[in-house]
N, CA and C atoms as a LAMMPS dump frame, in Angstrom:
ITEM: TIMESTEP
0
ITEM: NUMBER OF ATOMS
297
ITEM: BOX BOUNDS ff ff ff
-5.0000000000000000e+02 5.0000000000000000e+02
-5.0000000000000000e+02 5.0000000000000000e+02
-5.0000000000000000e+02 5.0000000000000000e+02
ITEM: ATOMS id mol type element x y z
1 1 1 N -454.524 352.57 12.322
2 1 2 C -454.952 351.442 11.51
3 1 3 C -456.46 351.475 11.259
4 2 1 N -457.235 351.934 12.232
5 2 2 C -458.683 351.971 12.082
6 2 3 C -459.098 352.949 10.994
7 3 1 N -458.359 354.039 10.838
8 3 2 C -458.677 355.017 9.804
9 3 3 C -458.49 354.413 8.415
10 4 1 N -457.457 353.602 8.252
11 4 2 C -457.228 352.934 6.969
12 4 3 C -458.377 351.97 6.645
13 5 1 N -458.885 351.271 7.663
14 5 2 C -459.968 350.315 7.484
15 5 3 C -461.252 350.983 7.022
16 6 1 N -461.564 352.154 7.548
17 6 2 C -462.803 352.825 7.178
18 6 3 C -462.765 353.331 5.743
19 7 1 N -461.584 353.62 5.22
20 7 2 C -461.489 354.052 3.83
21 7 3 C -461.663 352.878 2.877
22 8 1 N -461.2 351.703 3.286
23 8 2 C -461.241 350.53 2.417
24 8 3 C -462.628 349.902 2.368
25 9 1 N -463.392 349.979 3.446
26 9 2 C -464.653 349.243 3.587
27 9 3 C -465.612 349.427 2.415
28 10 1 N -465.948 350.639 1.961
29 10 2 C -466.904 350.738 0.852
30 10 3 C -466.353 350.206 -0.471
31 11 1 N -465.032 350.19 -0.627
32 11 2 C -464.442 349.777 -1.9
33 11 3 C -464.298 348.264 -2.028
34 12 1 N -464.385 347.521 -0.946
35 12 2 C -464.199 346.066 -1.002
36 12 3 C -465.355 345.396 -1.73
37 13 1 N -466.591 345.745 -1.385
38 13 2 C -467.774 345.149 -1.992
39 13 3 C -468.105 345.93 -3.259
40 14 1 N -468.05 345.246 -4.414
41 14 2 C -468.336 345.937 -5.673
42 14 3 C -469.835 345.966 -5.954
43 15 1 N -470.453 344.791 -6.045
44 15 2 C -471.893 344.723 -6.277
45 15 3 C -472.394 343.306 -6.017
46 16 1 N -473.701 343.135 -5.753
47 16 2 C -474.247 341.786 -5.572
48 16 3 C -474.38 341.071 -6.913
49 17 1 N -474.226 339.769 -6.876
50 17 2 C -474.378 338.941 -8.076
51 17 3 C -475.813 338.426 -8.081
52 18 1 N -476.579 338.806 -9.111
53 18 2 C -477.995 338.446 -9.192
54 18 3 C -478.189 337.487 -10.37
55 19 1 N -478.453 336.224 -10.057
56 19 2 C -478.809 335.215 -11.052
57 19 3 C -479.976 334.407 -10.492
58 20 1 N -480.459 333.442 -11.259
59 20 2 C -481.546 332.591 -10.777
60 20 3 C -481.11 331.8 -9.545
61 21 1 N -479.896 331.265 -9.591
62 21 2 C -479.396 330.466 -8.479
63 21 3 C -479.228 331.309 -7.214
64 22 1 N -478.717 332.517 -7.368
65 22 2 C -478.472 333.349 -6.186
66 22 3 C -479.769 333.866 -5.578
67 23 1 N -480.778 334.132 -6.394
68 23 2 C -482.047 334.596 -5.828
69 23 3 C -482.755 333.464 -5.071
70 24 1 N -482.572 332.21 -5.486
71 24 2 C -483.137 331.084 -4.739
72 24 3 C -482.42 330.896 -3.409
73 25 1 N -481.122 331.195 -3.367
74 25 2 C -480.369 331 -2.127
75 25 3 C -480.617 332.106 -1.108
76 26 1 N -481.252 333.198 -1.521
77 26 2 C -481.593 334.265 -0.579
78 26 3 C -482.577 333.751 0.475
79 27 1 N -483.414 332.777 0.109
80 27 2 C -484.341 332.176 1.068
81 27 3 C -483.594 331.473 2.196
82 28 1 N -482.387 330.982 1.909
83 28 2 C -481.555 330.32 2.928
84 28 3 C -480.593 331.298 3.592
85 29 1 N -480.803 332.589 3.384
86 29 2 C -479.979 333.653 3.969
87 29 3 C -478.538 333.635 3.452
88 30 1 N -478.356 333.27 2.183
89 30 2 C -477.044 333.317 1.54
90 30 3 C -477.077 334.381 0.453
91 31 1 N -476.044 335.208 0.43
92 31 2 C -475.951 336.305 -0.525
93 31 3 C -474.613 336.221 -1.236
94 32 1 N -474.599 336.555 -2.528
95 32 2 C -473.394 336.488 -3.347
96 32 3 C -472.98 337.905 -3.733
97 33 1 N -471.687 338.213 -3.571
98 33 2 C -471.164 339.528 -3.903
99 33 3 C -469.873 339.385 -4.684
100 34 1 N -469.657 340.321 -5.597
101 34 2 C -468.368 340.434 -6.261
102 34 3 C -467.52 341.357 -5.406
103 35 1 N -466.302 340.922 -5.065
104 35 2 C -465.424 341.693 -4.184
105 35 3 C -464.074 341.888 -4.862
106 36 1 N -463.253 342.757 -4.283
107 36 2 C -461.918 342.989 -4.841
108 36 3 C -461.074 341.731 -4.692
109 37 1 N -460.131 341.545 -5.627
110 37 2 C -459.346 340.315 -5.667
111 37 3 C -458.413 340.154 -4.476
112 38 1 N -457.923 341.257 -3.924
113 38 2 C -456.937 341.144 -2.855
114 38 3 C -457.546 341.223 -1.456
115 39 1 N -458.866 341.174 -1.33
116 39 2 C -459.499 341.242 -0.017
117 39 3 C -459.551 339.854 0.615
118 40 1 N -459.503 339.821 1.946
119 40 2 C -459.601 338.546 2.659
120 40 3 C -460.966 338.442 3.349
121 41 1 N -461.216 337.301 4.003
122 41 2 C -462.526 337.051 4.592
123 41 3 C -462.837 338.02 5.73
124 42 1 N -461.835 338.368 6.517
125 42 2 C -462.069 339.294 7.628
126 42 3 C -462.477 340.668 7.11
127 43 1 N -461.819 341.168 6.086
128 43 2 C -462.172 342.472 5.511
129 43 3 C -463.569 342.445 4.904
130 44 1 N -463.913 341.351 4.234
131 44 2 C -465.238 341.217 3.63
132 44 3 C -466.314 341.196 4.719
133 45 1 N -466.043 340.462 5.801
134 45 2 C -467.002 340.378 6.903
135 45 3 C -467.244 341.747 7.522
136 46 1 N -466.197 342.503 7.806
137 46 2 C -466.383 343.822 8.413
138 46 3 C -467.087 344.773 7.461
139 47 1 N -466.806 344.659 6.17
140 47 2 C -467.461 345.526 5.189
141 47 3 C -468.958 345.241 5.128
142 48 1 N -469.348 343.971 5.062
143 48 2 C -470.767 343.595 5.001
144 48 3 C -471.483 344.028 6.27
145 49 1 N -470.857 343.803 7.426
146 49 2 C -471.498 344.157 8.688
147 49 3 C -471.672 345.665 8.846
148 50 1 N -470.718 346.457 8.344
149 50 2 C -470.839 347.91 8.451
150 50 3 C -471.815 348.49 7.435
151 51 1 N -471.78 347.994 6.209
152 51 2 C -472.627 348.556 5.154
153 51 3 C -474.104 348.211 5.387
154 52 1 N -474.4 346.931 5.666
155 52 2 C -475.789 346.474 5.744
156 52 3 C -476.316 346.333 7.171
157 53 1 N -475.469 346.533 8.197
158 53 2 C -475.86 346.461 9.596
159 53 3 C -476.448 345.085 9.934
160 54 1 N -475.705 344.024 9.619
161 54 2 C -476.107 342.642 9.873
162 54 3 C -474.943 341.907 10.541
163 55 1 N -475.199 340.67 10.993
164 55 2 C -474.156 339.82 11.571
165 55 3 C -473.911 338.642 10.626
166 56 1 N -472.653 338.446 10.24
167 56 2 C -472.27 337.403 9.295
168 56 3 C -471.946 336.125 10.06
169 57 1 N -472.526 335.015 9.61
170 57 2 C -472.279 333.715 10.231
171 57 3 C -471.097 333.009 9.565
172 58 1 N -471.052 333.048 8.221
173 58 2 C -470.045 332.281 7.495
174 58 3 C -469.744 332.96 6.172
175 59 1 N -468.484 332.859 5.727
176 59 2 C -468.086 333.417 4.438
177 59 3 C -467.291 332.367 3.669
178 60 1 N -467.651 332.166 2.425
179 60 2 C -466.857 331.362 1.493
180 60 3 C -466.437 332.272 0.348
181 61 1 N -465.189 332.141 -0.081
182 61 2 C -464.706 332.942 -1.203
183 61 3 C -464.143 332.023 -2.27
184 62 1 N -464.239 332.463 -3.519
185 62 2 C -463.628 331.726 -4.608
186 62 3 C -463.216 332.691 -5.709
187 63 1 N -462.093 332.366 -6.352
188 63 2 C -461.601 333.173 -7.456
189 63 3 C -462.131 332.595 -8.758
190 64 1 N -462.829 333.404 -9.516
191 64 2 C -463.386 332.988 -10.801
192 64 3 C -462.315 333.23 -11.863
193 65 1 N -461.922 332.215 -12.637
194 65 2 C -460.849 332.403 -13.623
195 65 3 C -461.314 333.189 -14.843
196 66 1 N -460.335 333.582 -15.681
197 66 2 C -460.647 334.255 -16.939
198 66 3 C -461.476 333.341 -17.827
199 67 1 N -462.388 333.936 -18.578
200 67 2 C -463.183 333.18 -19.537
201 67 3 C -463.027 333.822 -20.899
202 68 1 N -462.935 332.997 -21.931
203 68 2 C -462.855 333.497 -23.292
204 68 3 C -464.25 333.521 -23.889
205 69 1 N -464.654 334.662 -24.398
206 69 2 C -465.958 334.814 -25.042
207 69 3 C -465.737 335.151 -26.51
208 70 1 N -466.654 334.667 -27.35
209 70 2 C -466.568 334.897 -28.779
210 70 3 C -467.855 335.544 -29.25
211 71 1 N -467.732 336.655 -29.954
212 71 2 C -468.886 337.311 -30.558
213 71 3 C -468.552 337.47 -32.032
214 72 1 N -469.186 336.65 -32.849
215 72 2 C -468.865 336.668 -34.271
216 72 3 C -467.441 336.196 -34.483
217 73 1 N -466.647 337.011 -35.176
218 73 2 C -465.248 336.636 -35.411
219 73 3 C -464.31 337.211 -34.356
220 74 1 N -464.848 337.941 -33.382
221 74 2 C -464.021 338.587 -32.369
222 74 3 C -463.956 337.735 -31.111
223 75 1 N -462.755 337.645 -30.547
224 75 2 C -462.533 336.921 -29.307
225 75 3 C -462.106 337.902 -28.238
226 76 1 N -462.573 337.677 -27.011
227 76 2 C -462.198 338.548 -25.914
228 76 3 C -462.146 337.792 -24.607
229 77 1 N -461.639 338.433 -23.581
230 77 2 C -461.53 337.83 -22.262
231 77 3 C -462.467 338.532 -21.289
232 78 1 N -463.149 337.751 -20.47
233 78 2 C -463.876 338.3 -19.34
234 78 3 C -462.909 338.227 -18.168
235 79 1 N -462.703 339.337 -17.487
236 79 2 C -461.647 339.406 -16.493
237 79 3 C -461.948 338.546 -15.274
238 80 1 N -460.871 338.187 -14.594
239 80 2 C -460.953 337.384 -13.392
240 80 3 C -461.48 338.236 -12.245
241 81 1 N -462.295 337.624 -11.372
242 81 2 C -462.797 338.341 -10.201
243 81 3 C -462.948 337.374 -9.042
244 82 1 N -463.239 337.911 -7.875
245 82 2 C -463.414 337.115 -6.667
246 82 3 C -464.868 337.195 -6.225
247 83 1 N -465.447 336.046 -5.898
248 83 2 C -466.837 335.962 -5.47
249 83 3 C -466.869 335.592 -3.993
250 84 1 N -467.718 336.271 -3.23
251 84 2 C -467.898 335.962 -1.818
252 84 3 C -469.329 335.495 -1.589
253 85 1 N -469.464 334.35 -0.925
254 85 2 C -470.765 333.815 -0.565
255 85 3 C -470.929 334.054 0.932
256 86 1 N -471.889 334.899 1.286
257 86 2 C -472.087 335.339 2.661
258 86 3 C -473.322 334.663 3.227
259 87 1 N -473.186 334.004 4.364
260 87 2 C -474.343 333.445 5.056
261 87 3 C -474.55 334.24 6.336
262 88 1 N -475.782 334.713 6.528
263 88 2 C -476.124 335.525 7.692
264 88 3 C -476.832 334.673 8.733
265 89 1 N -476.875 335.186 9.957
266 89 2 C -477.687 334.545 10.98
267 89 3 C -479.164 334.689 10.61
268 90 1 N -480.012 333.811 11.147
269 90 2 C -481.409 333.734 10.703
270 90 3 C -482.206 334.998 10.993
271 91 1 N -481.839 335.754 12.013
272 91 2 C -482.625 336.95 12.336
273 91 3 C -482.273 338.155 11.474
274 92 1 N -481.256 338.055 10.637
275 92 2 C -480.838 339.169 9.787
276 92 3 C -481.139 338.869 8.324
277 93 1 N -481.295 339.94 7.539
278 93 2 C -481.452 339.798 6.093
279 93 3 C -481.012 341.091 5.424
280 94 1 N -480.657 340.984 4.159
281 94 2 C -480.248 342.132 3.35
282 94 3 C -481.334 342.335 2.311
283 95 1 N -481.804 343.571 2.184
284 95 2 C -482.856 343.874 1.211
285 95 3 C -482.178 344.323 -0.091
286 96 1 N -482.126 343.414 -1.073
287 96 2 C -481.505 343.723 -2.357
288 96 3 C -482.507 344.271 -3.366
289 97 1 N -483.774 343.881 -3.216
290 97 2 C -484.8 344.267 -4.177
291 97 3 C -485.805 345.189 -3.518
292 98 1 N -486.294 346.152 -4.282
293 98 2 C -487.357 347.017 -3.797
294 98 3 C -488.696 346.323 -3.986
295 99 1 N -489.62 346.536 -3.077
296 99 2 C -490.95 345.903 -3.19
297 99 3 C -491.849 346.64 -4.129
């Protein structure tokens, strides 16, 4: 079972979500990531702890629904995804930006 877990870990976390709101929450040690739709909180926690070498205090997840976007006369769908809000202990941090 452990071998299966190590293969899944890098694929669970897709990329960090960078917006004005999320960069302000980095000061409070909260980070936002886009994750696979079928992952659970335990898998997300182990993936974050292994990839970034930190300790996770709390995880909140939410499924973002489909959105319809219009560009000119064309209509399209933005696909559904899952967002994970990760709160770390105060002594840990993730470096998302280069200085």
